[in-house]
C-alpha positions as a Markdown table, in Angstrom:
| # | Residue | x | y | z |
|---|---|---|---|---|
| 1 | Met | 27.8 | 68.0 | 81.8 |
| 2 | Gln | 24.6 | 68.7 | 80.6 |
| 3 | His | 23.7 | 72.5 | 80.3 |
| 4 | Tyr | 20.4 | 73.4 | 82.0 |
| 5 | Gly | 19.9 | 77.1 | 80.7 |
| 6 | Phe | 16.1 | 77.8 | 80.3 |
| 7 | Ala | 16.3 | 80.8 | 78.2 |
| 8 | Asp | 18.6 | 79.0 | 76.0 |
| 9 | Phe | 16.2 | 76.2 | 75.3 |
| 10 | Leu | 13.4 | 78.8 | 75.0 |
| 11 | Lys | 15.5 | 80.2 | 72.1 |
| 12 | Lys | 15.9 | 77.1 | 70.6 |
| 13 | Val | 12.3 | 76.4 | 70.5 |
| 14 | Glu | 10.8 | 79.6 | 69.5 |
| 15 | Asp | 10.4 | 78.9 | 66.0 |
| 16 | Leu | 8.2 | 75.8 | 66.5 |
| 17 | Asp | 4.9 | 75.1 | 66.3 |
| 18 | His | 2.7 | 74.8 | 69.2 |
| 19 | Val | 2.6 | 71.5 | 69.0 |
| 20 | Glu | 6.2 | 70.8 | 68.5 |
| 21 | Val | 7.1 | 72.9 | 71.2 |
| 22 | Leu | 5.1 | 71.2 | 73.7 |
| 23 | Arg | 6.7 | 67.6 | 72.2 |
| 24 | Val | 10.2 | 68.9 | 72.5 |
| 25 | Ala | 9.7 | 70.6 | 76.0 |
| 26 | Asn | 7.9 | 67.4 | 77.5 |
| 27 | Asp | 10.6 | 64.8 | 76.0 |
| 28 | Arg | 13.4 | 67.5 | 77.5 |
| 29 | Cys | 11.7 | 67.4 | 80.7 |
| 30 | Ile | 11.4 | 63.3 | 80.4 |
| 31 | Gln | 15.1 | 63.2 | 79.7 |
| 32 | Val | 16.5 | 65.4 | 82.5 |
| 33 | Glu | 14.6 | 63.6 | 85.1 |
| 34 | Asn | 15.6 | 60.6 | 83.7 |
| 35 | Phe | 19.1 | 61.7 | 84.2 |
| 36 | Ser | 18.8 | 63.4 | 87.4 |
| 37 | Phe | 18.3 | 60.2 | 90.0 |
| 38 | Gly | 19.3 | 57.0 | 90.0 |
| 39 | Arg | 22.1 | 57.2 | 87.2 |
| 40 | Lys | 26.2 | 57.8 | 87.6 |
| 41 | Gly | 26.4 | 61.5 | 87.5 |
| 42 | Ala | 22.8 | 62.0 | 89.0 |
| 43 | Val | 24.1 | 63.8 | 91.9 |
| 44 | Asp | 26.2 | 66.2 | 89.7 |
| 45 | Arg | 23.4 | 67.2 | 87.7 |
| 46 | Arg | 21.0 | 68.0 | 90.4 |
| 47 | Glu | 23.9 | 70.4 | 91.8 |
| 48 | Ser | 24.4 | 71.8 | 88.1 |
| 49 | Gly | 20.7 | 72.8 | 88.0 |
| 50 | Ser | 18.7 | 70.0 | 86.7 |
| 51 | Leu | 16.1 | 70.0 | 89.4 |
| 52 | Glu | 15.7 | 73.7 | 88.7 |
| 53 | Phe | 15.5 | 73.1 | 84.9 |
| 54 | Ile | 12.6 | 70.5 | 85.2 |
| 55 | Asn | 10.6 | 73.1 | 87.5 |
| 56 | Lys | 11.0 | 76.0 | 84.7 |
| 57 | Leu | 10.1 | 73.1 | 81.9 |
| 58 | Lys | 6.7 | 72.3 | 83.7 |
| 59 | Gly | 6.0 | 75.4 | 84.2 |
| 60 | Leu | 6.5 | 76.0 | 80.3 |
| 61 | Leu | 4.2 | 73.3 | 79.8 |
| 62 | Ser | 1.6 | 74.4 | 82.4 |
| 63 | Trp | 1.3 | 77.6 | 80.6 |
| 64 | Leu | 1.3 | 76.0 | 76.9 |
| 65 | His | -1.5 | 73.9 | 78.2 |
| 66 | His | -3.6 | 76.5 | 80.1 |
| 67 | Gly | -2.5 | 79.8 | 79.0 |
| 68 | Arg | -2.1 | 81.1 | 83.0 |
| 69 | Arg | 1.3 | 81.9 | 84.8 |
| 70 | Pro | 1.5 | 78.3 | 86.6 |
| 71 | Asn | 2.7 | 79.1 | 90.6 |
| 72 | Gly | 6.3 | 78.3 | 91.3 |
| 73 | Ile | 7.8 | 79.8 | 88.1 |
| 74 | Ser | 9.5 | 83.3 | 89.1 |
| 75 | Glu | 8.8 | 86.4 | 87.0 |
| 76 | Tyr | 11.8 | 86.7 | 85.1 |
| 77 | Asp | 11.1 | 83.1 | 84.1 |
| 78 | Phe | 7.9 | 84.0 | 83.2 |
| 79 | Gln | 8.8 | 86.6 | 81.2 |
| 80 | Leu | 11.5 | 84.6 | 79.0 |
| 81 | Ile | 8.3 | 82.9 | 77.7 |
| 82 | Lys | 6.9 | 86.4 | 76.3 |
| 83 | Pro | 8.9 | 85.9 | 72.8 |
| 84 | Leu | 7.7 | 82.4 | 72.1 |
| 85 | Ala | 4.3 | 83.5 | 73.1 |
| 86 | Glu | 4.7 | 86.5 | 70.2 |
| 87 | Arg | 5.4 | 84.0 | 67.8 |
| 88 | Leu | 2.7 | 81.6 | 68.5 |
| 89 | Val | 0.4 | 84.5 | 68.3 |
| 90 | Glu | 1.8 | 85.6 | 65.3 |
| 91 | Lys | 1.7 | 82.2 | 63.8 |
| 92 | Gly | -2.3 | 82.7 | 64.9 |
| 93 | Gln | -1.5 | 79.2 | 67.2 |
| 94 | Leu | -1.9 | 81.2 | 70.3 |
| 95 | Asn | -4.8 | 83.7 | 71.2 |
| 96 | Leu | -3.5 | 87.4 | 71.6 |
| 97 | Leu | -5.4 | 87.5 | 74.7 |
| 98 | Ala | -3.0 | 85.4 | 76.0 |
| 99 | Leu | -0.4 | 87.9 | 75.9 |
| 100 | Asp | -2.4 | 89.9 | 78.7 |
| 101 | Glu | -1.1 | 87.4 | 81.2 |
| 102 | Phe | 2.7 | 88.4 | 80.8 |
| 103 | Glu | 1.7 | 92.5 | 80.8 |
| 104 | Val | -0.6 | 92.5 | 84.0 |
| 105 | Leu | 2.1 | 90.9 | 85.9 |
| 106 | Ser | 4.8 | 92.9 | 84.6 |
| 107 | Gln | 3.0 | 95.9 | 85.5 |
| 108 | Ala | 2.0 | 94.3 | 88.8 |
| 109 | Gly | 5.6 | 93.7 | 89.8 |
| 110 | Gly | 4.8 | 89.8 | 89.2 |
| 111 | Arg | 4.2 | 87.3 | 92.0 |
| 112 | Asn | 6.5 | 84.3 | 93.1 |
């Protein structure tokens, strides 16, 4: 059975460059979507969390493209992205101001 751990996925991509994170996240999203519908085992995959994982990946992709926290991603899951954001800032691939979004939300108690 597939593993749909968002934190595990982020850990695997945290050392990649911005463009590579986009590519890997997009590819994984497509892969999980393809296997979540119209295939043998699709129902089991959905019951195992594939749709929630897809939503989290789409949130990550949205954030990588726009630099703003997307609607529909929990505060907890959004904060999981912060180490990746910090790595991209360290590499000079993301503006330091991108980290402000994480601080503002954590101080405000988040939004869902």
